[in-house]
PDB file of N, CA, C and O in Angstrom:
ATOM      1  N   MET A   1      64.347 -29.991  -9.533  1.00  0.00           N
ATOM      2  CA  MET A   1      63.163 -29.157  -9.466  1.00  0.00           C
ATOM      3  C   MET A   1      62.662 -29.062  -8.025  1.00  0.00           C
ATOM      4  O   MET A   1      62.648 -30.049  -7.289  1.00  0.00           O
ATOM      5  N   GLU A   2      62.273 -27.916  -7.662  1.00  0.00           N
ATOM      6  CA  GLU A   2      61.722 -27.699  -6.326  1.00  0.00           C
ATOM      7  C   GLU A   2      60.243 -28.076  -6.369  1.00  0.00           C
ATOM      8  O   GLU A   2      59.540 -27.759  -7.328  1.00  0.00           O
ATOM      9  N   LYS A   3      59.778 -28.760  -5.315  1.00  0.00           N
ATOM     10  CA  LYS A   3      58.355 -29.124  -5.265  1.00  0.00           C
ATOM     11  C   LYS A   3      57.714 -28.506  -4.039  1.00  0.00           C
ATOM     12  O   LYS A   3      58.387 -28.109  -3.087  1.00  0.00           O
ATOM     13  N   MET A   4      56.392 -28.436  -4.093  1.00  0.00           N
ATOM     14  CA  MET A   4      55.645 -27.884  -2.961  1.00  0.00           C
ATOM     15  C   MET A   4      54.315 -28.614  -2.880  1.00  0.00           C
ATOM     16  O   MET A   4      53.889 -29.253  -3.842  1.00  0.00           O
ATOM     17  N   VAL A   5      53.659 -28.518  -1.723  1.00  0.00           N
ATOM     18  CA  VAL A   5      52.363 -29.127  -1.509  1.00  0.00           C
ATOM     19  C   VAL A   5      51.359 -28.021  -1.244  1.00  0.00           C
ATOM     20  O   VAL A   5      51.564 -27.188  -0.361  1.00  0.00           O
ATOM     21  N   ALA A   6      50.272 -28.010  -2.010  1.00  0.00           N
ATOM     22  CA  ALA A   6      49.205 -27.033  -1.831  1.00  0.00           C
ATOM     23  C   ALA A   6      47.879 -27.726  -2.096  1.00  0.00           C
ATOM     24  O   ALA A   6      47.719 -28.382  -3.125  1.00  0.00           O
ATOM     25  N   ASP A   7      46.956 -27.593  -1.211  1.00  0.00           N
ATOM     26  CA  ASP A   7      45.632 -28.184  -1.338  1.00  0.00           C
ATOM     27  C   ASP A   7      45.723 -29.691  -1.638  1.00  0.00           C
ATOM     28  O   ASP A   7      45.005 -30.219  -2.487  1.00  0.00           O
ATOM     29  N   LYS A   8      46.608 -30.344  -0.929  1.00  0.00           N
ATOM     30  CA  LYS A   8      46.848 -31.793  -1.052  1.00  0.00           C
ATOM     31  C   LYS A   8      47.397 -32.201  -2.419  1.00  0.00           C
ATOM     32  O   LYS A   8      47.337 -33.377  -2.776  1.00  0.00           O
ATOM     33  N   LEU A   9      47.917 -31.273  -3.170  1.00  0.00           N
ATOM     34  CA  LEU A   9      48.548 -31.539  -4.459  1.00  0.00           C
ATOM     35  C   LEU A   9      50.047 -31.310  -4.353  1.00  0.00           C
ATOM     36  O   LEU A   9      50.488 -30.350  -3.722  1.00  0.00           O
ATOM     37  N   ILE A  10      50.827 -32.184  -4.965  1.00  0.00           N
ATOM     38  CA  ILE A  10      52.279 -31.990  -5.020  1.00  0.00           C
ATOM     39  C   ILE A  10      52.595 -31.400  -6.382  1.00  0.00           C
ATOM     40  O   ILE A  10      52.288 -32.002  -7.411  1.00  0.00           O
ATOM     41  N   LEU A  11      53.203 -30.234  -6.392  1.00  0.00           N
ATOM     42  CA  LEU A  11      53.448 -29.501  -7.634  1.00  0.00           C
ATOM     43  C   LEU A  11      54.902 -29.050  -7.725  1.00  0.00           C
ATOM     44  O   LEU A  11      55.561 -28.832  -6.708  1.00  0.00           O
ATOM     45  N   HIS A  12      55.393 -28.912  -8.957  1.00  0.00           N
ATOM     46  CA  HIS A  12      56.654 -28.185  -9.170  1.00  0.00           C
ATOM     47  C   HIS A  12      56.354 -26.726  -8.830  1.00  0.00           C
ATOM     48  O   HIS A  12      55.246 -26.252  -9.079  1.00  0.00           O
ATOM     49  N   SER A  13      57.285 -26.041  -8.291  1.00  0.00           N
ATOM     50  CA  SER A  13      57.047 -24.627  -7.948  1.00  0.00           C
ATOM     51  C   SER A  13      56.708 -23.809  -9.192  1.00  0.00           C
ATOM     52  O   SER A  13      55.956 -22.840  -9.095  1.00  0.00           O
ATOM     53  N   ASN A  14      57.249 -24.177 -10.368  1.00  0.00           N
ATOM     54  CA  ASN A  14      56.917 -23.465 -11.611  1.00  0.00           C
ATOM     55  C   ASN A  14      55.487 -23.732 -12.075  1.00  0.00           C
ATOM     56  O   ASN A  14      54.926 -22.936 -12.827  1.00  0.00           O
ATOM     57  N   CYS A  15      54.901 -24.826 -11.644  1.00  0.00           N
ATOM     58  CA  CYS A  15      53.525 -25.173 -12.043  1.00  0.00           C
ATOM     59  C   CYS A  15      52.475 -24.602 -11.091  1.00  0.00           C
ATOM     60  O   CYS A  15      51.276 -24.753 -11.327  1.00  0.00           O
ATOM     61  N   PHE A  16      52.909 -23.965 -10.045  1.00  0.00           N
ATOM     62  CA  PHE A  16      51.999 -23.414  -9.031  1.00  0.00           C
ATOM     63  C   PHE A  16      51.557 -22.037  -9.508  1.00  0.00           C
ATOM     64  O   PHE A  16      52.096 -21.015  -9.083  1.00  0.00           O
ATOM     65  N   CYS A  17      50.553 -22.025 -10.411  1.00  0.00           N
ATOM     66  CA  CYS A  17      50.094 -20.770 -10.989  1.00  0.00           C
ATOM     67  C   CYS A  17      48.572 -20.782 -11.157  1.00  0.00           C
ATOM     68  O   CYS A  17      47.938 -21.838 -11.146  1.00  0.00           O
ATOM     69  N   CYS A  18      48.014 -19.605 -11.309  1.00  0.00           N
ATOM     70  CA  CYS A  18      46.570 -19.403 -11.437  1.00  0.00           C
ATOM     71  C   CYS A  18      46.067 -20.058 -12.722  1.00  0.00           C
ATOM     72  O   CYS A  18      46.662 -19.878 -13.785  1.00  0.00           O
ATOM     73  N   LYS A  19      44.984 -20.809 -12.631  1.00  0.00           N
ATOM     74  CA  LYS A  19      44.392 -21.451 -13.810  1.00  0.00           C
ATOM     75  C   LYS A  19      43.864 -20.406 -14.791  1.00  0.00           C
ATOM     76  O   LYS A  19      43.863 -20.640 -16.000  1.00  0.00           O
ATOM     77  N   HIS A  20      43.421 -19.275 -14.292  1.00  0.00           N
ATOM     78  CA  HIS A  20      42.794 -18.256 -15.124  1.00  0.00           C
ATOM     79  C   HIS A  20      43.810 -17.364 -15.840  1.00  0.00           C
ATOM     80  O   HIS A  20      43.660 -17.090 -17.031  1.00  0.00           O
ATOM     81  N   CYS A  21      44.828 -16.915 -15.135  1.00  0.00           N
ATOM     82  CA  CYS A  21      45.771 -15.952 -15.727  1.00  0.00           C
ATOM     83  C   CYS A  21      47.226 -16.444 -15.788  1.00  0.00           C
ATOM     84  O   CYS A  21      48.090 -15.751 -16.325  1.00  0.00           O
ATOM     85  N   ASN A  22      47.492 -17.620 -15.246  1.00  0.00           N
ATOM     86  CA  ASN A  22      48.837 -18.215 -15.217  1.00  0.00           C
ATOM     87  C   ASN A  22      49.838 -17.438 -14.366  1.00  0.00           C
ATOM     88  O   ASN A  22      51.043 -17.661 -14.482  1.00  0.00           O
ATOM     89  N   LYS A  23      49.365 -16.535 -13.517  1.00  0.00           N
ATOM     90  CA  LYS A  23      50.243 -15.805 -12.615  1.00  0.00           C
ATOM     91  C   LYS A  23      50.846 -16.792 -11.605  1.00  0.00           C
ATOM     92  O   LYS A  23      50.144 -17.648 -11.067  1.00  0.00           O
ATOM     93  N   LYS A  24      52.142 -16.660 -11.360  1.00  0.00           N
ATOM     94  CA  LYS A  24      52.805 -17.523 -10.383  1.00  0.00           C
ATOM     95  C   LYS A  24      52.250 -17.217  -8.992  1.00  0.00           C
ATOM     96  O   LYS A  24      52.131 -16.058  -8.594  1.00  0.00           O
ATOM     97  N   LEU A  25      51.918 -18.269  -8.275  1.00  0.00           N
ATOM     98  CA  LEU A  25      51.305 -18.130  -6.948  1.00  0.00           C
ATOM     99  C   LEU A  25      52.323 -18.412  -5.848  1.00  0.00           C
ATOM    100  O   LEU A  25      53.383 -18.992  -6.084  1.00  0.00           O
ATOM    101  N   SER A  26      51.971 -17.990  -4.657  1.00  0.00           N
ATOM    102  CA  SER A  26      52.740 -18.372  -3.475  1.00  0.00           C
ATOM    103  C   SER A  26      51.772 -19.029  -2.505  1.00  0.00           C
ATOM    104  O   SER A  26      50.556 -18.960  -2.686  1.00  0.00           O
ATOM    105  N   ILE A  27      52.294 -19.643  -1.513  1.00  0.00           N
ATOM    106  CA  ILE A  27      51.471 -20.341  -0.529  1.00  0.00           C
ATOM    107  C   ILE A  27      50.565 -19.365   0.234  1.00  0.00           C
ATOM    108  O   ILE A  27      49.605 -19.785   0.881  1.00  0.00           O
ATOM    109  N   HIS A  28      50.873 -18.059   0.158  1.00  0.00           N
ATOM    110  CA  HIS A  28      50.107 -17.046   0.897  1.00  0.00           C
ATOM    111  C   HIS A  28      49.057 -16.335   0.046  1.00  0.00           C
ATOM    112  O   HIS A  28      48.223 -15.612   0.592  1.00  0.00           O
ATOM    113  N   ASN A  29      49.077 -16.519  -1.276  1.00  0.00           N
ATOM    114  CA  ASN A  29      48.163 -15.713  -2.098  1.00  0.00           C
ATOM    115  C   ASN A  29      47.341 -16.542  -3.081  1.00  0.00           C
ATOM    116  O   ASN A  29      47.056 -16.073  -4.182  1.00  0.00           O
ATOM    117  N   TYR A  30      46.962 -17.743  -2.717  1.00  0.00           N
ATOM    118  CA  TYR A  30      46.180 -18.552  -3.632  1.00  0.00           C
ATOM    119  C   TYR A  30      44.905 -19.051  -2.969  1.00  0.00           C
ATOM    120  O   TYR A  30      44.787 -19.076  -1.744  1.00  0.00           O
ATOM    121  N   SER A  31      43.953 -19.448  -3.811  1.00  0.00           N
ATOM    122  CA  SER A  31      42.733 -20.107  -3.349  1.00  0.00           C
ATOM    123  C   SER A  31      42.508 -21.306  -4.266  1.00  0.00           C
ATOM    124  O   SER A  31      42.886 -21.282  -5.438  1.00  0.00           O
ATOM    125  N   ALA A  32      41.895 -22.345  -3.726  1.00  0.00           N
ATOM    126  CA  ALA A  32      41.676 -23.555  -4.497  1.00  0.00           C
ATOM    127  C   ALA A  32      40.210 -23.963  -4.404  1.00  0.00           C
ATOM    128  O   ALA A  32      39.584 -23.840  -3.351  1.00  0.00           O
ATOM    129  N   ILE A  33      39.672 -24.451  -5.526  1.00  0.00           N
ATOM    130  CA  ILE A  33      38.330 -24.996  -5.555  1.00  0.00           C
ATOM    131  C   ILE A  33      38.285 -26.044  -6.675  1.00  0.00           C
ATOM    132  O   ILE A  33      38.830 -25.828  -7.757  1.00  0.00           O
ATOM    133  N   TYR A  34      37.636 -27.168  -6.406  1.00  0.00           N
ATOM    134  CA  TYR A  34      37.523 -28.266  -7.356  1.00  0.00           C
ATOM    135  C   TYR A  34      38.895 -28.729  -7.858  1.00  0.00           C
ATOM    136  O   TYR A  34      39.022 -29.148  -9.009  1.00  0.00           O
ATOM    137  N   GLY A  35      39.910 -28.658  -7.012  1.00  0.00           N
ATOM    138  CA  GLY A  35      41.247 -29.097  -7.387  1.00  0.00           C
ATOM    139  C   GLY A  35      41.992 -28.153  -8.300  1.00  0.00           C
ATOM    140  O   GLY A  35      43.062 -28.500  -8.799  1.00  0.00           O
ATOM    141  N   GLU A  36      41.456 -26.964  -8.532  1.00  0.00           N
ATOM    142  CA  GLU A  36      42.098 -25.963  -9.374  1.00  0.00           C
ATOM    143  C   GLU A  36      42.603 -24.821  -8.504  1.00  0.00           C
ATOM    144  O   GLU A  36      42.005 -24.503  -7.476  1.00  0.00           O
ATOM    145  N   LEU A  37      43.704 -24.209  -8.919  1.00  0.00           N
ATOM    146  CA  LEU A  37      44.336 -23.130  -8.163  1.00  0.00           C
ATOM    147  C   LEU A  37      44.104 -21.796  -8.840  1.00  0.00           C
ATOM    148  O   LEU A  37      44.192 -21.689 -10.063  1.00  0.00           O
ATOM    149  N   TYR A  38      43.807 -20.776  -8.045  1.00  0.00           N
ATOM    150  CA  TYR A  38      43.543 -19.433  -8.563  1.00  0.00           C
ATOM    151  C   TYR A  38      44.249 -18.384  -7.709  1.00  0.00           C
ATOM    152  O   TYR A  38      44.450 -18.579  -6.510  1.00  0.00           O
ATOM    153  N   CYS A  39      44.623 -17.270  -8.337  1.00  0.00           N
ATOM    154  CA  CYS A  39      45.101 -16.133  -7.553  1.00  0.00           C
ATOM    155  C   CYS A  39      43.876 -15.554  -6.836  1.00  0.00           C
ATOM    156  O   CYS A  39      42.741 -15.767  -7.263  1.00  0.00           O
ATOM    157  N   ALA A  40      44.110 -14.839  -5.769  1.00  0.00           N
ATOM    158  CA  ALA A  40      42.986 -14.331  -4.960  1.00  0.00           C
ATOM    159  C   ALA A  40      42.054 -13.432  -5.756  1.00  0.00           C
ATOM    160  O   ALA A  40      40.837 -13.506  -5.587  1.00  0.00           O
ATOM    161  N   SER A  41      42.602 -12.581  -6.624  1.00  0.00           N
ATOM    162  CA  SER A  41      41.753 -11.658  -7.368  1.00  0.00           C
ATOM    163  C   SER A  41      40.833 -12.404  -8.351  1.00  0.00           C
ATOM    164  O   SER A  41      39.657 -12.056  -8.463  1.00  0.00           O
ATOM    165  N   HIS A  42      41.337 -13.409  -9.058  1.00  0.00           N
ATOM    166  CA  HIS A  42      40.489 -14.150  -9.986  1.00  0.00           C
ATOM    167  C   HIS A  42      39.511 -15.066  -9.262  1.00  0.00           C
ATOM    168  O   HIS A  42      38.407 -15.302  -9.753  1.00  0.00           O
ATOM    169  N   TYR A  43      39.892 -15.573  -8.126  1.00  0.00           N
ATOM    170  CA  TYR A  43      38.986 -16.395  -7.330  1.00  0.00           C
ATOM    171  C   TYR A  43      37.738 -15.581  -6.960  1.00  0.00           C
ATOM    172  O   TYR A  43      36.611 -16.054  -7.107  1.00  0.00           O
ATOM    173  N   HIS A  44      37.953 -14.374  -6.488  1.00  0.00           N
ATOM    174  CA  HIS A  44      36.813 -13.514  -6.125  1.00  0.00           C
ATOM    175  C   HIS A  44      36.062 -13.037  -7.361  1.00  0.00           C
ATOM    176  O   HIS A  44      34.834 -12.956  -7.337  1.00  0.00           O
ATOM    177  N   GLN A  45      36.772 -12.719  -8.439  1.00  0.00           N
ATOM    178  CA  GLN A  45      36.138 -12.253  -9.671  1.00  0.00           C
ATOM    179  C   GLN A  45      35.225 -13.338 -10.259  1.00  0.00           C
ATOM    180  O   GLN A  45      34.104 -13.043 -10.676  1.00  0.00           O
ATOM    181  N   LEU A  46      35.693 -14.576 -10.294  1.00  0.00           N
ATOM    182  CA  LEU A  46      34.883 -15.654 -10.870  1.00  0.00           C
ATOM    183  C   LEU A  46      33.669 -15.972 -10.001  1.00  0.00           C
ATOM    184  O   LEU A  46      32.615 -16.342 -10.518  1.00  0.00           O
ATOM    185  N   PHE A  47      33.813 -15.830  -8.679  1.00  0.00           N
ATOM    186  CA  PHE A  47      32.668 -16.027  -7.799  1.00  0.00           C
ATOM    187  C   PHE A  47      31.614 -14.955  -8.057  1.00  0.00           C
ATOM    188  O   PHE A  47      30.426 -15.260  -8.163  1.00  0.00           O
ATOM    189  N   LYS A  48      32.044 -13.714  -8.155  1.00  0.00           N
ATOM    190  CA  LYS A  48      31.119 -12.591  -8.346  1.00  0.00           C
ATOM    191  C   LYS A  48      30.418 -12.654  -9.702  1.00  0.00           C
ATOM    192  O   LYS A  48      29.298 -12.164  -9.848  1.00  0.00           O
ATOM    193  N   LYS A  49      31.074 -13.255 -10.688  1.00  0.00           N
ATOM    194  CA  LYS A  49      30.525 -13.325 -12.035  1.00  0.00           C
ATOM    195  C   LYS A  49      29.157 -14.013 -12.073  1.00  0.00           C
ATOM    196  O   LYS A  49      28.263 -13.562 -12.790  1.00  0.00           O
ATOM    197  N   LYS A  50      28.985 -15.089 -11.318  1.00  0.00           N
ATOM    198  CA  LYS A  50      27.721 -15.816 -11.277  1.00  0.00           C
ATOM    199  C   LYS A  50      27.045 -15.762  -9.898  1.00  0.00           C
ATOM    200  O   LYS A  50      25.879 -16.132  -9.758  1.00  0.00           O
ATOM    201  N   GLY A  51      27.773 -15.308  -8.902  1.00  0.00           N
ATOM    202  CA  GLY A  51      27.197 -15.210  -7.553  1.00  0.00           C
ATOM    203  C   GLY A  51      27.245 -16.488  -6.759  1.00  0.00           C
ATOM    204  O   GLY A  51      26.684 -16.562  -5.665  1.00  0.00           O
ATOM    205  N   ASN A  52      27.914 -17.509  -7.296  1.00  0.00           N
ATOM    206  CA  ASN A  52      28.071 -18.750  -6.542  1.00  0.00           C
ATOM    207  C   ASN A  52      29.338 -19.471  -6.991  1.00  0.00           C
ATOM    208  O   ASN A  52      29.870 -19.185  -8.063  1.00  0.00           O
ATOM    209  N   TYR A  53      29.813 -20.390  -6.185  1.00  0.00           N
ATOM    210  CA  TYR A  53      31.062 -21.075  -6.487  1.00  0.00           C
ATOM    211  C   TYR A  53      30.910 -22.089  -7.609  1.00  0.00           C
ATOM    212  O   TYR A  53      31.871 -22.329  -8.339  1.00  0.00           O
ATOM    213  N   ASP A  54      29.734 -22.694  -7.775  1.00  0.00           N
ATOM    214  CA  ASP A  54      29.582 -23.723  -8.792  1.00  0.00           C
ATOM    215  C   ASP A  54      29.611 -23.130 -10.190  1.00  0.00           C
ATOM    216  O   ASP A  54      30.505 -23.459 -10.969  1.00  0.00           O
ATOM    217  N   GLU A  55      28.682 -22.284 -10.527  1.00  0.00           N
ATOM    218  CA  GLU A  55      28.613 -21.722 -11.876  1.00  0.00           C
ATOM    219  C   GLU A  55      29.804 -20.815 -12.188  1.00  0.00           C
ATOM    220  O   GLU A  55      30.290 -20.785 -13.319  1.00  0.00           O
ATOM    221  N   GLY A  56      30.264 -20.086 -11.189  1.00  0.00           N
ATOM    222  CA  GLY A  56      31.417 -19.196 -11.411  1.00  0.00           C
ATOM    223  C   GLY A  56      32.650 -19.943 -11.825  1.00  0.00           C
ATOM    224  O   GLY A  56      33.516 -19.379 -12.493  1.00  0.00           O
ATOM    225  N   PHE A  57      32.759 -21.216 -11.444  1.00  0.00           N
ATOM    226  CA  PHE A  57      33.942 -22.000 -11.760  1.00  0.00           C
ATOM    227  C   PHE A  57      33.634 -23.123 -12.749  1.00  0.00           C
ATOM    228  O   PHE A  57      34.350 -24.122 -12.807  1.00  0.00           O
ATOM    229  N   GLY A  58      32.549 -22.949 -13.536  1.00  0.00           N
ATOM    230  CA  GLY A  58      32.260 -23.858 -14.631  1.00  0.00           C
ATOM    231  C   GLY A  58      31.575 -25.168 -14.269  1.00  0.00           C
ATOM    232  O   GLY A  58      31.682 -26.140 -15.016  1.00  0.00           O
ATOM    233  N   HIS A  59      30.883 -25.216 -13.154  1.00  0.00           N
ATOM    234  CA  HIS A  59      30.165 -26.419 -12.750  1.00  0.00           C
ATOM    235  C   HIS A  59      28.674 -26.119 -12.611  1.00  0.00           C
ATOM    236  O   HIS A  59      28.274 -24.963 -12.477  1.00  0.00           O
ATOM    237  N   ARG A  60      27.865 -27.164 -12.644  1.00  0.00           N
ATOM    238  CA  ARG A  60      26.432 -26.977 -12.406  1.00  0.00           C
ATOM    239  C   ARG A  60      26.206 -26.679 -10.931  1.00  0.00           C
ATOM    240  O   ARG A  60      26.954 -27.141 -10.069  1.00  0.00           O
ATOM    241  N   GLN A  61      25.178 -25.911 -10.655  1.00  0.00           N
ATOM    242  CA  GLN A  61      24.858 -25.582  -9.261  1.00  0.00           C
ATOM    243  C   GLN A  61      24.542 -26.846  -8.481  1.00  0.00           C
ATOM    244  O   GLN A  61      23.951 -27.790  -9.006  1.00  0.00           O
ATOM    245  N   HIS A  62      24.939 -26.846  -7.247  1.00  0.00           N
ATOM    246  CA  HIS A  62      24.727 -27.993  -6.366  1.00  0.00           C
ATOM    247  C   HIS A  62      23.259 -28.353  -6.273  1.00  0.00           C
ATOM    248  O   HIS A  62      22.912 -29.534  -6.248  1.00  0.00           O
ATOM    249  N   LYS A  63      22.388 -27.351  -6.221  1.00  0.00           N
ATOM    250  CA  LYS A  63      20.973 -27.621  -6.072  1.00  0.00           C
ATOM    251  C   LYS A  63      20.357 -28.284  -7.305  1.00  0.00           C
ATOM    252  O   LYS A  63      19.289 -28.890  -7.208  1.00  0.00           O
ATOM    253  N   ASP A  64      21.031 -28.175  -8.488  1.00  0.00           N
ATOM    254  CA  ASP A  64      20.540 -28.786  -9.712  1.00  0.00           C
ATOM    255  C   ASP A  64      21.055 -30.195  -9.937  1.00  0.00           C
ATOM    256  O   ASP A  64      20.617 -30.873 -10.866  1.00  0.00           O
ATOM    257  N   ARG A  65      21.978 -30.644  -9.103  1.00  0.00           N
ATOM    258  CA  ARG A  65      22.551 -31.990  -9.285  1.00  0.00           C
ATOM    259  C   ARG A  65      21.624 -33.041  -8.750  1.00  0.00           C
ATOM    260  O   ARG A  65      21.936 -34.230  -8.815  1.00  0.00           O
TER     261      ARG A  65
END
């Protein structure tokens, strides 16, 4: 199996996919937050959904912690 390192994670190349849509990612077209990997389009879509990185990605807002 081929492995790769992305966002300090060691992954099989087949496991390097978007958490939201399971699209296979490349080192040039992904974004990571909270240890999760997303394709660029879903990363931006989830941010816009709530207007912040915390709620958009299923976490409580930083100011409420």
